[in-house]
PyMOL Python script that loads the backbone (N, CA, C, O; Angstrom):
from pymol import cmd

cmd.read_pdbstr("""\
ATOM      1  N   UNK A   1     -15.236  -0.315  -7.601  1.00  0.00           N
ATOM      2  CA  UNK A   1     -14.595  -0.113  -6.319  1.00  0.00           C
ATOM      3  C   UNK A   1     -13.896  -1.414  -5.901  1.00  0.00           C
ATOM      4  O   UNK A   1     -14.440  -2.506  -6.060  1.00  0.00           O
ATOM      5  N   UNK A   2     -12.703  -1.273  -5.375  1.00  0.00           N
ATOM      6  CA  UNK A   2     -11.888  -2.416  -4.986  1.00  0.00           C
ATOM      7  C   UNK A   2     -11.993  -2.681  -3.486  1.00  0.00           C
ATOM      8  O   UNK A   2     -12.129  -1.754  -2.688  1.00  0.00           O
ATOM      9  N   UNK A   3     -11.930  -3.955  -3.118  1.00  0.00           N
ATOM     10  CA  UNK A   3     -11.801  -4.331  -1.713  1.00  0.00           C
ATOM     11  C   UNK A   3     -10.329  -4.253  -1.347  1.00  0.00           C
ATOM     12  O   UNK A   3      -9.460  -4.403  -2.206  1.00  0.00           O
ATOM     13  N   UNK A   4     -10.050  -4.017  -0.072  1.00  0.00           N
ATOM     14  CA  UNK A   4      -8.668  -3.922   0.385  1.00  0.00           C
ATOM     15  C   UNK A   4      -8.408  -5.000   1.419  1.00  0.00           C
ATOM     16  O   UNK A   4      -9.153  -5.141   2.389  1.00  0.00           O
ATOM     17  N   UNK A   5      -7.339  -5.764   1.201  1.00  0.00           N
ATOM     18  CA  UNK A   5      -6.914  -6.814   2.128  1.00  0.00           C
ATOM     19  C   UNK A   5      -5.528  -6.440   2.645  1.00  0.00           C
ATOM     20  O   UNK A   5      -4.681  -5.969   1.886  1.00  0.00           O
ATOM     21  N   UNK A   6      -5.305  -6.652   3.937  1.00  0.00           N
ATOM     22  CA  UNK A   6      -4.034  -6.309   4.569  1.00  0.00           C
ATOM     23  C   UNK A   6      -3.275  -7.568   4.956  1.00  0.00           C
ATOM     24  O   UNK A   6      -3.862  -8.525   5.462  1.00  0.00           O
ATOM     25  N   UNK A   7      -1.968  -7.565   4.717  1.00  0.00           N
ATOM     26  CA  UNK A   7      -1.127  -8.677   5.175  1.00  0.00           C
ATOM     27  C   UNK A   7      -0.920  -8.539   6.684  1.00  0.00           C
ATOM     28  O   UNK A   7      -1.164  -7.478   7.258  1.00  0.00           O
ATOM     29  N   UNK A   8      -0.471  -9.613   7.312  1.00  0.00           N
ATOM     30  CA  UNK A   8      -0.193  -9.577   8.752  1.00  0.00           C
ATOM     31  C   UNK A   8       0.884  -8.546   9.061  1.00  0.00           C
ATOM     32  O   UNK A   8       0.799  -7.835  10.062  1.00  0.00           O
ATOM     33  N   UNK A   9       1.908  -8.464   8.193  1.00  0.00           N
ATOM     34  CA  UNK A   9       2.992  -7.503   8.405  1.00  0.00           C
ATOM     35  C   UNK A   9       2.451  -6.080   8.383  1.00  0.00           C
ATOM     36  O   UNK A   9       2.834  -5.257   9.214  1.00  0.00           O
ATOM     37  N   UNK A  10       1.573  -5.789   7.446  1.00  0.00           N
ATOM     38  CA  UNK A  10       1.028  -4.438   7.322  1.00  0.00           C
ATOM     39  C   UNK A  10       0.227  -4.055   8.564  1.00  0.00           C
ATOM     40  O   UNK A  10       0.360  -2.939   9.068  1.00  0.00           O
ATOM     41  N   UNK A  11      -0.593  -4.962   9.053  1.00  0.00           N
ATOM     42  CA  UNK A  11      -1.400  -4.695  10.250  1.00  0.00           C
ATOM     43  C   UNK A  11      -0.493  -4.483  11.456  1.00  0.00           C
ATOM     44  O   UNK A  11      -0.689  -3.545  12.229  1.00  0.00           O
ATOM     45  N   UNK A  12       0.488  -5.344  11.613  1.00  0.00           N
ATOM     46  CA  UNK A  12       1.417  -5.246  12.742  1.00  0.00           C
ATOM     47  C   UNK A  12       2.183  -3.921  12.690  1.00  0.00           C
ATOM     48  O   UNK A  12       2.357  -3.265  13.717  1.00  0.00           O
ATOM     49  N   UNK A  13       2.633  -3.534  11.515  1.00  0.00           N
ATOM     50  CA  UNK A  13       3.378  -2.289  11.374  1.00  0.00           C
ATOM     51  C   UNK A  13       2.495  -1.083  11.683  1.00  0.00           C
ATOM     52  O   UNK A  13       2.939  -0.151  12.355  1.00  0.00           O
ATOM     53  N   UNK A  14       1.260  -1.087  11.207  1.00  0.00           N
ATOM     54  CA  UNK A  14       0.349   0.025  11.488  1.00  0.00           C
ATOM     55  C   UNK A  14       0.092   0.177  12.986  1.00  0.00           C
ATOM     56  O   UNK A  14      -0.019   1.296  13.487  1.00  0.00           O
ATOM     57  N   UNK A  15       0.000  -0.935  13.694  1.00  0.00           N
ATOM     58  CA  UNK A  15      -0.236  -0.883  15.141  1.00  0.00           C
ATOM     59  C   UNK A  15       0.933  -0.266  15.895  1.00  0.00           C
ATOM     60  O   UNK A  15       0.759   0.243  17.002  1.00  0.00           O
ATOM     61  N   UNK A  16       2.124  -0.306  15.303  1.00  0.00           N
ATOM     62  CA  UNK A  16       3.312   0.217  15.981  1.00  0.00           C
ATOM     63  C   UNK A  16       3.531   1.713  15.742  1.00  0.00           C
ATOM     64  O   UNK A  16       4.419   2.310  16.350  1.00  0.00           O
ATOM     65  N   UNK A  17       2.745   2.314  14.879  1.00  0.00           N
ATOM     66  CA  UNK A  17       2.959   3.712  14.493  1.00  0.00           C
ATOM     67  C   UNK A  17       2.115   4.682  15.307  1.00  0.00           C
ATOM     68  O   UNK A  17       1.148   4.295  15.963  1.00  0.00           O
ATOM     69  N   UNK A  18       2.500   5.940  15.247  1.00  0.00           N
ATOM     70  CA  UNK A  18       1.762   7.044  15.839  1.00  0.00           C
ATOM     71  C   UNK A  18       0.396   7.181  15.146  1.00  0.00           C
ATOM     72  O   UNK A  18       0.283   6.943  13.943  1.00  0.00           O
ATOM     73  N   UNK A  19      -0.617   7.556  15.892  1.00  0.00           N
ATOM     74  CA  UNK A  19      -1.978   7.638  15.346  1.00  0.00           C
ATOM     75  C   UNK A  19      -2.097   8.607  14.170  1.00  0.00           C
ATOM     76  O   UNK A  19      -2.825   8.334  13.216  1.00  0.00           O
ATOM     77  N   UNK A  20      -1.390   9.732  14.231  1.00  0.00           N
ATOM     78  CA  UNK A  20      -1.451  10.696  13.121  1.00  0.00           C
ATOM     79  C   UNK A  20      -0.905  10.095  11.838  1.00  0.00           C
ATOM     80  O   UNK A  20      -1.475  10.281  10.763  1.00  0.00           O
ATOM     81  N   UNK A  21       0.199   9.374  11.955  1.00  0.00           N
ATOM     82  CA  UNK A  21       0.801   8.743  10.784  1.00  0.00           C
ATOM     83  C   UNK A  21      -0.091   7.623  10.251  1.00  0.00           C
ATOM     84  O   UNK A  21      -0.230   7.455   9.039  1.00  0.00           O
ATOM     85  N   UNK A  22      -0.689   6.864  11.155  1.00  0.00           N
ATOM     86  CA  UNK A  22      -1.608   5.794  10.744  1.00  0.00           C
ATOM     87  C   UNK A  22      -2.777   6.386   9.963  1.00  0.00           C
ATOM     88  O   UNK A  22      -3.180   5.833   8.940  1.00  0.00           O
ATOM     89  N   UNK A  23      -3.317   7.489  10.430  1.00  0.00           N
ATOM     90  CA  UNK A  23      -4.458   8.087   9.724  1.00  0.00           C
ATOM     91  C   UNK A  23      -4.047   8.590   8.339  1.00  0.00           C
ATOM     92  O   UNK A  23      -4.836   8.495   7.399  1.00  0.00           O
ATOM     93  N   UNK A  24      -2.829   9.121   8.190  1.00  0.00           N
ATOM     94  CA  UNK A  24      -2.348   9.548   6.871  1.00  0.00           C
ATOM     95  C   UNK A  24      -2.188   8.361   5.933  1.00  0.00           C
ATOM     96  O   UNK A  24      -2.565   8.428   4.763  1.00  0.00           O
ATOM     97  N   UNK A  25      -1.625   7.270   6.455  1.00  0.00           N
ATOM     98  CA  UNK A  25      -1.417   6.074   5.632  1.00  0.00           C
ATOM     99  C   UNK A  25      -2.756   5.469   5.222  1.00  0.00           C
ATOM    100  O   UNK A  25      -2.951   5.112   4.061  1.00  0.00           O
ATOM    101  N   UNK A  26      -3.676   5.354   6.176  1.00  0.00           N
ATOM    102  CA  UNK A  26      -4.989   4.778   5.860  1.00  0.00           C
ATOM    103  C   UNK A  26      -5.770   5.652   4.881  1.00  0.00           C
ATOM    104  O   UNK A  26      -6.501   5.137   4.035  1.00  0.00           O
ATOM    105  N   UNK A  27      -5.619   6.961   4.994  1.00  0.00           N
ATOM    106  CA  UNK A  27      -6.285   7.862   4.044  1.00  0.00           C
ATOM    107  C   UNK A  27      -5.756   7.632   2.632  1.00  0.00           C
ATOM    108  O   UNK A  27      -6.526   7.629   1.672  1.00  0.00           O
ATOM    109  N   UNK A  28      -4.450   7.439   2.504  1.00  0.00           N
ATOM    110  CA  UNK A  28      -3.863   7.168   1.189  1.00  0.00           C
ATOM    111  C   UNK A  28      -4.362   5.835   0.646  1.00  0.00           C
ATOM    112  O   UNK A  28      -4.684   5.723  -0.537  1.00  0.00           O
ATOM    113  N   UNK A  29      -4.427   4.819   1.514  1.00  0.00           N
ATOM    114  CA  UNK A  29      -4.912   3.506   1.089  1.00  0.00           C
ATOM    115  C   UNK A  29      -6.365   3.603   0.622  1.00  0.00           C
ATOM    116  O   UNK A  29      -6.742   2.959  -0.356  1.00  0.00           O
ATOM    117  N   UNK A  30      -7.168   4.388   1.302  1.00  0.00           N
ATOM    118  CA  UNK A  30      -8.570   4.545   0.901  1.00  0.00           C
ATOM    119  C   UNK A  30      -8.701   5.181  -0.484  1.00  0.00           C
ATOM    120  O   UNK A  30      -9.642   4.878  -1.216  1.00  0.00           O
ATOM    121  N   UNK A  31      -7.770   6.052  -0.844  1.00  0.00           N
ATOM    122  CA  UNK A  31      -7.836   6.647  -2.187  1.00  0.00           C
ATOM    123  C   UNK A  31      -7.568   5.603  -3.263  1.00  0.00           C
ATOM    124  O   UNK A  31      -8.003   5.761  -4.404  1.00  0.00           O
ATOM    125  N   UNK A  32      -6.853   4.538  -2.907  1.00  0.00           N
ATOM    126  CA  UNK A  32      -6.576   3.467  -3.867  1.00  0.00           C
ATOM    127  C   UNK A  32      -7.833   2.669  -4.201  1.00  0.00           C
ATOM    128  O   UNK A  32      -7.920   2.059  -5.267  1.00  0.00           O
ATOM    129  N   UNK A  33      -8.799   2.673  -3.297  1.00  0.00           N
ATOM    130  CA  UNK A  33     -10.024   1.889  -3.472  1.00  0.00           C
ATOM    131  C   UNK A  33     -10.736   2.239  -4.786  1.00  0.00           C
ATOM    132  O   UNK A  33     -11.224   1.347  -5.479  1.00  0.00           O
ATOM    133  N   UNK A  34     -10.797   3.518  -5.129  1.00  0.00           N
ATOM    134  CA  UNK A  34     -11.477   3.950  -6.352  1.00  0.00           C
ATOM    135  C   UNK A  34     -10.565   3.930  -7.574  1.00  0.00           C
ATOM    136  O   UNK A  34     -11.011   3.643  -8.685  1.00  0.00           O
ATOM    137  N   UNK A  35      -9.301   4.232  -7.365  1.00  0.00           N
ATOM    138  CA  UNK A  35      -8.342   4.289  -8.474  1.00  0.00           C
ATOM    139  C   UNK A  35      -7.024   3.663  -8.014  1.00  0.00           C
ATOM    140  O   UNK A  35      -6.157   4.371  -7.500  1.00  0.00           O
ATOM    141  N   UNK A  36      -6.859   2.352  -8.189  1.00  0.00           N
ATOM    142  CA  UNK A  36      -5.697   1.658  -7.623  1.00  0.00           C
ATOM    143  C   UNK A  36      -4.351   2.036  -8.229  1.00  0.00           C
ATOM    144  O   UNK A  36      -3.322   1.918  -7.564  1.00  0.00           O
ATOM    145  N   UNK A  37      -4.344   2.485  -9.471  1.00  0.00           N
ATOM    146  CA  UNK A  37      -3.082   2.899 -10.082  1.00  0.00           C
ATOM    147  C   UNK A  37      -3.191   4.398 -10.340  1.00  0.00           C
ATOM    148  O   UNK A  37      -3.768   4.836 -11.335  1.00  0.00           O
ATOM    149  N   UNK A  38      -2.621   5.172  -9.418  1.00  0.00           N
ATOM    150  CA  UNK A  38      -2.736   6.619  -9.455  1.00  0.00           C
ATOM    151  C   UNK A  38      -1.508   7.249 -10.091  1.00  0.00           C
ATOM    152  O   UNK A  38      -0.548   6.560 -10.434  1.00  0.00           O
ATOM    153  N   UNK A  39      -1.549   8.560 -10.243  1.00  0.00           N
ATOM    154  CA  UNK A  39      -0.426   9.273 -10.861  1.00  0.00           C
ATOM    155  C   UNK A  39       0.857   9.144 -10.050  1.00  0.00           C
ATOM    156  O   UNK A  39       1.947   9.207 -10.618  1.00  0.00           O
ATOM    157  N   UNK A  40       0.754   8.966  -8.735  1.00  0.00           N
ATOM    158  CA  UNK A  40       1.956   8.827  -7.910  1.00  0.00           C
ATOM    159  C   UNK A  40       2.290   7.371  -7.580  1.00  0.00           C
ATOM    160  O   UNK A  40       3.219   7.109  -6.816  1.00  0.00           O
ATOM    161  N   UNK A  41       1.546   6.428  -8.147  1.00  0.00           N
ATOM    162  CA  UNK A  41       1.859   5.001  -7.986  1.00  0.00           C
ATOM    163  C   UNK A  41       2.975   4.635  -8.944  1.00  0.00           C
ATOM    164  O   UNK A  41       3.010   5.088 -10.088  1.00  0.00           O
ATOM    165  N   UNK A  42       3.883   3.809  -8.455  1.00  0.00           N
ATOM    166  CA  UNK A  42       4.970   3.355  -9.325  1.00  0.00           C
ATOM    167  C   UNK A  42       5.067   1.844  -9.243  1.00  0.00           C
ATOM    168  O   UNK A  42       4.897   1.249  -8.178  1.00  0.00           O
ATOM    169  N   UNK A  43       5.340   1.240 -10.375  1.00  0.00           N
ATOM    170  CA  UNK A  43       5.539  -0.207 -10.423  1.00  0.00           C
ATOM    171  C   UNK A  43       6.878  -0.516  -9.760  1.00  0.00           C
ATOM    172  O   UNK A  43       7.869   0.173 -10.000  1.00  0.00           O
ATOM    173  N   UNK A  44       6.903  -1.555  -8.925  1.00  0.00           N
ATOM    174  CA  UNK A  44       8.140  -1.952  -8.256  1.00  0.00           C
ATOM    175  C   UNK A  44       8.903  -2.869  -9.201  1.00  0.00           C
ATOM    176  O   UNK A  44       8.436  -3.957  -9.537  1.00  0.00           O
ATOM    177  N   UNK A  45      10.063  -2.428  -9.621  1.00  0.00           N
ATOM    178  CA  UNK A  45      10.865  -3.201 -10.571  1.00  0.00           C
ATOM    179  C   UNK A  45      11.510  -4.393  -9.883  1.00  0.00           C
ATOM    180  O   UNK A  45      11.875  -4.325  -8.709  1.00  0.00           O
ATOM    181  N   UNK A  46      11.645  -5.484 -10.626  1.00  0.00           N
ATOM    182  CA  UNK A  46      12.275  -6.679 -10.091  1.00  0.00           C
ATOM    183  C   UNK A  46      11.305  -7.623  -9.403  1.00  0.00           C
ATOM    184  O   UNK A  46      11.703  -8.688  -8.931  1.00  0.00           O
ATOM    185  N   UNK A  47      10.040  -7.242  -9.343  1.00  0.00           N
ATOM    186  CA  UNK A  47       8.998  -8.078  -8.751  1.00  0.00           C
ATOM    187  C   UNK A  47       7.958  -8.348  -9.828  1.00  0.00           C
ATOM    188  O   UNK A  47       8.151  -7.991 -10.990  1.00  0.00           O
ATOM    189  N   UNK A  48       6.858  -8.979  -9.438  1.00  0.00           N
ATOM    190  CA  UNK A  48       5.842  -9.249 -10.459  1.00  0.00           C
ATOM    191  C   UNK A  48       5.216  -7.945 -10.953  1.00  0.00           C
ATOM    192  O   UNK A  48       5.313  -6.908 -10.298  1.00  0.00           O
ATOM    193  N   UNK A  49       4.587  -8.015 -12.095  1.00  0.00           N
ATOM    194  CA  UNK A  49       4.067  -6.806 -12.734  1.00  0.00           C
ATOM    195  C   UNK A  49       2.857  -6.207 -12.033  1.00  0.00           C
ATOM    196  O   UNK A  49       2.419  -5.118 -12.405  1.00  0.00           O
ATOM    197  N   UNK A  50       2.308  -6.877 -11.037  1.00  0.00           N
ATOM    198  CA  UNK A  50       1.143  -6.365 -10.324  1.00  0.00           C
ATOM    199  C   UNK A  50       1.513  -5.615  -9.045  1.00  0.00           C
ATOM    200  O   UNK A  50       0.625  -5.105  -8.361  1.00  0.00           O
ATOM    201  N   UNK A  51       2.808  -5.534  -8.705  1.00  0.00           N
ATOM    202  CA  UNK A  51       3.242  -4.903  -7.462  1.00  0.00           C
ATOM    203  C   UNK A  51       3.552  -3.426  -7.699  1.00  0.00           C
ATOM    204  O   UNK A  51       4.363  -3.069  -8.553  1.00  0.00           O
ATOM    205  N   UNK A  52       2.880  -2.580  -6.917  1.00  0.00           N
ATOM    206  CA  UNK A  52       3.050  -1.136  -7.006  1.00  0.00           C
ATOM    207  C   UNK A  52       3.415  -0.582  -5.641  1.00  0.00           C
ATOM    208  O   UNK A  52       3.329  -1.267  -4.622  1.00  0.00           O
ATOM    209  N   UNK A  53       3.830   0.690  -5.651  1.00  0.00           N
ATOM    210  CA  UNK A  53       4.099   1.355  -4.389  1.00  0.00           C
ATOM    211  C   UNK A  53       3.642   2.797  -4.467  1.00  0.00           C
ATOM    212  O   UNK A  53       3.649   3.419  -5.530  1.00  0.00           O
ATOM    213  N   UNK A  54       3.242   3.313  -3.306  1.00  0.00           N
ATOM    214  CA  UNK A  54       2.945   4.734  -3.153  1.00  0.00           C
ATOM    215  C   UNK A  54       3.678   5.225  -1.914  1.00  0.00           C
ATOM    216  O   UNK A  54       4.006   4.456  -1.011  1.00  0.00           O
ATOM    217  N   UNK A  55       3.919   6.505  -1.900  1.00  0.00           N
ATOM    218  CA  UNK A  55       4.672   7.137  -0.832  1.00  0.00           C
ATOM    219  C   UNK A  55       3.758   7.896   0.108  1.00  0.00           C
ATOM    220  O   UNK A  55       2.810   8.554  -0.322  1.00  0.00           O
ATOM    221  N   UNK A  56       4.054   7.796   1.407  1.00  0.00           N
ATOM    222  CA  UNK A  56       3.433   8.656   2.410  1.00  0.00           C
ATOM    223  C   UNK A  56       4.581   9.120   3.299  1.00  0.00           C
ATOM    224  O   UNK A  56       4.974   8.411   4.226  1.00  0.00           O
ATOM    225  N   UNK A  57       5.115  10.291   3.027  1.00  0.00           N
ATOM    226  CA  UNK A  57       6.286  10.779   3.755  1.00  0.00           C
ATOM    227  C   UNK A  57       7.473   9.859   3.515  1.00  0.00           C
ATOM    228  O   UNK A  57       7.830   9.578   2.370  1.00  0.00           O
ATOM    229  N   UNK A  58       8.088   9.387   4.607  1.00  0.00           N
ATOM    230  CA  UNK A  58       9.235   8.474   4.515  1.00  0.00           C
ATOM    231  C   UNK A  58       8.808   7.019   4.403  1.00  0.00           C
ATOM    232  O   UNK A  58       9.661   6.131   4.380  1.00  0.00           O
ATOM    233  N   UNK A  59       7.524   6.756   4.334  1.00  0.00           N
ATOM    234  CA  UNK A  59       7.007   5.389   4.324  1.00  0.00           C
ATOM    235  C   UNK A  59       6.544   4.996   2.928  1.00  0.00           C
ATOM    236  O   UNK A  59       6.154   5.837   2.119  1.00  0.00           O
ATOM    237  N   UNK A  60       6.597   3.694   2.672  1.00  0.00           N
ATOM    238  CA  UNK A  60       6.147   3.149   1.398  1.00  0.00           C
ATOM    239  C   UNK A  60       5.063   2.115   1.656  1.00  0.00           C
ATOM    240  O   UNK A  60       5.160   1.312   2.584  1.00  0.00           O
ATOM    241  N   UNK A  61       4.038   2.143   0.830  1.00  0.00           N
ATOM    242  CA  UNK A  61       2.974   1.143   0.862  1.00  0.00           C
ATOM    243  C   UNK A  61       3.150   0.306  -0.395  1.00  0.00           C
ATOM    244  O   UNK A  61       3.013   0.816  -1.507  1.00  0.00           O
ATOM    245  N   UNK A  62       3.453  -0.973  -0.225  1.00  0.00           N
ATOM    246  CA  UNK A  62       3.592  -1.887  -1.359  1.00  0.00           C
ATOM    247  C   UNK A  62       2.292  -2.663  -1.484  1.00  0.00           C
ATOM    248  O   UNK A  62       1.797  -3.213  -0.501  1.00  0.00           O
ATOM    249  N   UNK A  63       1.739  -2.709  -2.685  1.00  0.00           N
ATOM    250  CA  UNK A  63       0.448  -3.372  -2.865  1.00  0.00           C
ATOM    251  C   UNK A  63       0.349  -4.019  -4.235  1.00  0.00           C
ATOM    252  O   UNK A  63       1.002  -3.609  -5.195  1.00  0.00           O
ATOM    253  N   UNK A  64      -0.490  -5.044  -4.293  1.00  0.00           N
ATOM    254  CA  UNK A  64      -0.779  -5.743  -5.545  1.00  0.00           C
ATOM    255  C   UNK A  64      -2.218  -5.465  -5.934  1.00  0.00           C
ATOM    256  O   UNK A  64      -3.096  -5.360  -5.078  1.00  0.00           O
ATOM    257  N   UNK A  65      -2.451  -5.346  -7.228  1.00  0.00           N
ATOM    258  CA  UNK A  65      -3.794  -5.095  -7.742  1.00  0.00           C
ATOM    259  C   UNK A  65      -4.238  -6.308  -8.543  1.00  0.00           C
ATOM    260  O   UNK A  65      -3.537  -6.751  -9.453  1.00  0.00           O
ATOM    261  N   UNK A  66      -5.407  -6.845  -8.201  1.00  0.00           N
ATOM    262  CA  UNK A  66      -5.986  -7.945  -8.966  1.00  0.00           C
ATOM    263  C   UNK A  66      -7.307  -7.443  -9.558  1.00  0.00           C
ATOM    264  O   UNK A  66      -8.324  -7.371  -8.868  1.00  0.00           O
ATOM    265  N   UNK A  67      -7.271  -7.102 -10.834  1.00  0.00           N
ATOM    266  CA  UNK A  67      -8.448  -6.533 -11.498  1.00  0.00           C
ATOM    267  C   UNK A  67      -9.555  -7.563 -11.704  1.00  0.00           C
ATOM    268  O   UNK A  67     -10.727  -7.197 -11.788  1.00  0.00           O
ATOM    269  N   UNK A  68      -9.204  -8.834 -11.786  1.00  0.00           N
ATOM    270  CA  UNK A  68     -10.217  -9.871 -12.032  1.00  0.00           C
ATOM    271  C   UNK A  68     -11.230  -9.959 -10.905  1.00  0.00           C
ATOM    272  O   UNK A  68     -12.421 -10.155 -11.150  1.00  0.00           O
ATOM    273  N   UNK A  69     -10.761  -9.813  -9.660  1.00  0.00           N
ATOM    274  CA  UNK A  69     -11.665  -9.929  -8.509  1.00  0.00           C
ATOM    275  C   UNK A  69     -11.793  -8.612  -7.744  1.00  0.00           C
ATOM    276  O   UNK A  69     -12.364  -8.576  -6.654  1.00  0.00           O
ATOM    277  N   UNK A  70     -11.255  -7.523  -8.322  1.00  0.00           N
ATOM    278  CA  UNK A  70     -11.320  -6.193  -7.706  1.00  0.00           C
ATOM    279  C   UNK A  70     -10.808  -6.174  -6.268  1.00  0.00           C
ATOM    280  O   UNK A  70     -11.511  -5.753  -5.349  1.00  0.00           O
ATOM    281  N   UNK A  71      -9.575  -6.638  -6.089  1.00  0.00           N
ATOM    282  CA  UNK A  71      -8.957  -6.670  -4.765  1.00  0.00           C
ATOM    283  C   UNK A  71      -7.588  -5.999  -4.822  1.00  0.00           C
ATOM    284  O   UNK A  71      -6.800  -6.224  -5.741  1.00  0.00           O
ATOM    285  N   UNK A  72      -7.333  -5.177  -3.821  1.00  0.00           N
ATOM    286  CA  UNK A  72      -6.005  -4.610  -3.607  1.00  0.00           C
ATOM    287  C   UNK A  72      -5.458  -5.270  -2.355  1.00  0.00           C
ATOM    288  O   UNK A  72      -6.077  -5.207  -1.292  1.00  0.00           O
ATOM    289  N   UNK A  73      -4.304  -5.902  -2.478  1.00  0.00           N
ATOM    290  CA  UNK A  73      -3.656  -6.545  -1.331  1.00  0.00           C
ATOM    291  C   UNK A  73      -2.507  -5.668  -0.873  1.00  0.00           C
ATOM    292  O   UNK A  73      -1.547  -5.446  -1.610  1.00  0.00           O
ATOM    293  N   UNK A  74      -2.613  -5.170   0.352  1.00  0.00           N
ATOM    294  CA  UNK A  74      -1.523  -4.382   0.930  1.00  0.00           C
ATOM    295  C   UNK A  74      -0.487  -5.384   1.416  1.00  0.00           C
ATOM    296  O   UNK A  74      -0.691  -6.060   2.424  1.00  0.00           O
ATOM    297  N   UNK A  75       0.616  -5.477   0.703  1.00  0.00           N
ATOM    298  CA  UNK A  75       1.635  -6.485   0.963  1.00  0.00           C
ATOM    299  C   UNK A  75       2.531  -6.067   2.116  1.00  0.00           C
ATOM    300  O   UNK A  75       2.822  -6.865   3.007  1.00  0.00           O
ATOM    301  N   UNK A  76       2.972  -4.803   2.097  1.00  0.00           N
ATOM    302  CA  UNK A  76       3.924  -4.353   3.109  1.00  0.00           C
ATOM    303  C   UNK A  76       3.825  -2.846   3.272  1.00  0.00           C
ATOM    304  O   UNK A  76       3.597  -2.116   2.307  1.00  0.00           O
ATOM    305  N   UNK A  77       4.000  -2.391   4.508  1.00  0.00           N
ATOM    306  CA  UNK A  77       4.129  -0.972   4.811  1.00  0.00           C
ATOM    307  C   UNK A  77       5.383  -0.849   5.658  1.00  0.00           C
ATOM    308  O   UNK A  77       5.522  -1.535   6.671  1.00  0.00           O
ATOM    309  N   UNK A  78       6.293   0.019   5.247  1.00  0.00           N
ATOM    310  CA  UNK A  78       7.545   0.146   5.996  1.00  0.00           C
ATOM    311  C   UNK A  78       8.247   1.437   5.592  1.00  0.00           C
ATOM    312  O   UNK A  78       7.843   2.110   4.644  1.00  0.00           O
ATOM    313  N   UNK A  79       9.304   1.770   6.328  1.00  0.00           N
ATOM    314  CA  UNK A  79      10.136   2.903   5.942  1.00  0.00           C
ATOM    315  C   UNK A  79      10.817   2.580   4.625  1.00  0.00           C
ATOM    316  O   UNK A  79      11.023   1.412   4.295  1.00  0.00           O
ATOM    317  N   UNK A  80      11.161   3.593   3.888  1.00  0.00           N
ATOM    318  CA  UNK A  80      11.751   3.398   2.571  1.00  0.00           C
ATOM    319  C   UNK A  80      12.980   2.508   2.624  1.00  0.00           C
ATOM    320  O   UNK A  80      13.155   1.647   1.761  1.00  0.00           O
ATOM    321  N   UNK A  81      13.831   2.700   3.619  1.00  0.00           N
ATOM    322  CA  UNK A  81      15.085   1.943   3.704  1.00  0.00           C
ATOM    323  C   UNK A  81      14.868   0.452   3.921  1.00  0.00           C
ATOM    324  O   UNK A  81      15.753  -0.351   3.626  1.00  0.00           O
ATOM    325  N   UNK A  82      13.695   0.073   4.436  1.00  0.00           N
ATOM    326  CA  UNK A  82      13.420  -1.337   4.735  1.00  0.00           C
ATOM    327  C   UNK A  82      12.352  -1.949   3.838  1.00  0.00           C
ATOM    328  O   UNK A  82      12.123  -3.158   3.891  1.00  0.00           O
ATOM    329  N   UNK A  83      11.705  -1.146   3.028  1.00  0.00           N
ATOM    330  CA  UNK A  83      10.539  -1.620   2.282  1.00  0.00           C
ATOM    331  C   UNK A  83      10.869  -2.556   1.136  1.00  0.00           C
ATOM    332  O   UNK A  83      10.045  -3.396   0.772  1.00  0.00           O
ATOM    333  N   UNK A  84      12.060  -2.431   0.557  1.00  0.00           N
ATOM    334  CA  UNK A  84      12.336  -3.184  -0.665  1.00  0.00           C
ATOM    335  C   UNK A  84      13.194  -4.384  -0.426  1.00  0.00           C
ATOM    336  O   UNK A  84      13.509  -5.115  -1.365  1.00  0.00           O
TER     337      UNK A  84
END
""", "prot")
cmd.dss("prot")
cmd.show_as("cartoon", "prot")
cmd.util.cbc("prot")
cmd.orient("prot")
């Protein structure tokens, strides 16, 4: 099981969203805890090889996986048009 760490940007963005959307995003993040690289996870091209993204509606969750210390770092959460 992986620990999850949130960046300041991710926390700030979550606080600005509607509660229903926040619960959907957090539910998706919790599924990453057991299996960080899922069937709908995609590697973000042009960045380091540990950066992945998953989709929740029009939003993207960008995260890094560190298998050595079992940590998932939520780097950024944003709308698709602004996430990359």
